[in-house]
RONUFI-470384 format. One record per residue (C-alpha): residue number from 1; x, y, z. Coordinates in steps of 0.5 Angstrom, whole numbers. Layout:
BEGIN
i  c1  c2  c3
NUM  X  Y  Z $
...
END
This chain:
BEGIN
i  c1  c2  c3
1  0  0  0 $
2  3  7  -2 $
3  4  12  3 $
4  -2  16  0 $
5  -7  10  1 $
6  -5  9  8 $
7  -6  16  10 $
8  -13  16  6 $
9  -15  10  10 $
10  -13  13  16 $
11  -17  19  15 $
12  -23  15  13 $
13  -22  11  19 $
14  -22  17  23 $
15  -28  20  20 $
16  -32  14  21 $
17  -30  13  29 $
18  -35  18  32 $
19  -41  15  29 $
20  -38  8  31 $
21  -37  10  38 $
22  -43  15  39 $
23  -47  14  46 $
24  -54  16  47 $
25  -56  23  47 $
26  -57  26  55 $
27  -63  30  56 $
28  -63  33  63 $
29  -70  34  66 $
30  -70  38  72 $
31  -76  37  77 $
32  -77  44  81 $
33  -83  47  84 $
34  -87  40  82 $
35  -86  42  74 $
36  -81  39  69 $
37  -76  43  65 $
38  -76  42  59 $
39  -84  41  58 $
40  -83  39  51 $
41  -78  35  47 $
42  -76  32  40 $
43  -73  25  39 $
44  -72  21  33 $
45  -76  14  32 $
46  -70  9  34 $
47  -66  14  38 $
48  -64  12  45 $
49  -64  18  50 $
50  -61  18  57 $
51  -65  22  61 $
52  -62  25  67 $
53  -67  26  72 $
54  -66  32  77 $
55  -71  32  83 $
56  -69  39  86 $
57  -76  39  91 $
58  -76  36  98 $
59  -82  31  95 $
60  -82  25  91 $
61  -83  25  84 $
62  -84  21  78 $
63  -82  21  71 $
64  -87  16  67 $
65  -86  16  59 $
66  -93  14  55 $
67  -99  15  51 $
68  -105  19  54 $
69  -108  12  56 $
70  -102  10  60 $
71  -102  17  64 $
72  -109  16  65 $
73  -108  9  68 $
74  -103  11  73 $
75  -107  18  75 $
76  -112  13  77 $
77  -108  8  81 $
78  -104  9  88 $
79  -97  11  88 $
80  -92  6  87 $
81  -84  5  86 $
82  -83  5  78 $
83  -75  4  78 $
84  -73  -1  74 $
85  -79  -1  69 $
86  -78  1  62 $
87  -80  9  61 $
88  -81  10  69 $
89  -77  12  75 $
90  -79  15  82 $
91  -74  20  84 $
92  -73  21  91 $
93  -72  29  94 $
94  -66  31  92 $
95  -64  25  88 $
96  -61  25  81 $
97  -63  19  77 $
98  -61  16  70 $
99  -66  13  65 $
100  -65  10  58 $
101  -71  9  54 $
102  -71  7  46 $
103  -77  11  42 $
104  -79  5  37 $
105  -84  9  33 $
106  -86  16  31 $
107  -91  18  36 $
108  -93  23  41 $
109  -92  21  48 $
110  -93  24  55 $
111  -88  24  61 $
112  -91  26  67 $
113  -91  25  75 $
114  -97  22  78 $
115  -96  23  85 $
116  -103  26  88 $
117  -104  32  85 $
118  -98  33  81 $
119  -101  31  74 $
120  -107  36  75 $
121  -102  41  78 $
122  -99  41  71 $
123  -93  36  72 $
124  -93  33  65 $
125  -90  35  58 $
126  -89  32  51 $
127  -84  28  47 $
128  -85  28  40 $
129  -82  22  36 $
130  -81  24  29 $
131  -79  19  23 $
END
């Protein structure tokens, strides 16, 4: 192999390296005064997102990803520990927790907290999953 081909191969390999070693995008979600920030997110179908959930309140919150029917089901149920369940987390006061989730198809989803009164107070947001 000539020097020019060797250099070209190394440059091509370097250009491809970031795509091969990329990690999931991290989105920080702050929980403060029983609200989320941000309240809206855009992701791509097939994308895995790592959520950094930061509870700045002195009370427990939840972060549950799902459609309107799932949110309604949790709104009518008793609080539970959501840790370890896909797209769900319970975040204790002052705690930072990480949750990874892969968005399979293009759809609109809701993320919400269903501790008593929190959903009605506005502790929810939207995730738009684009094709």
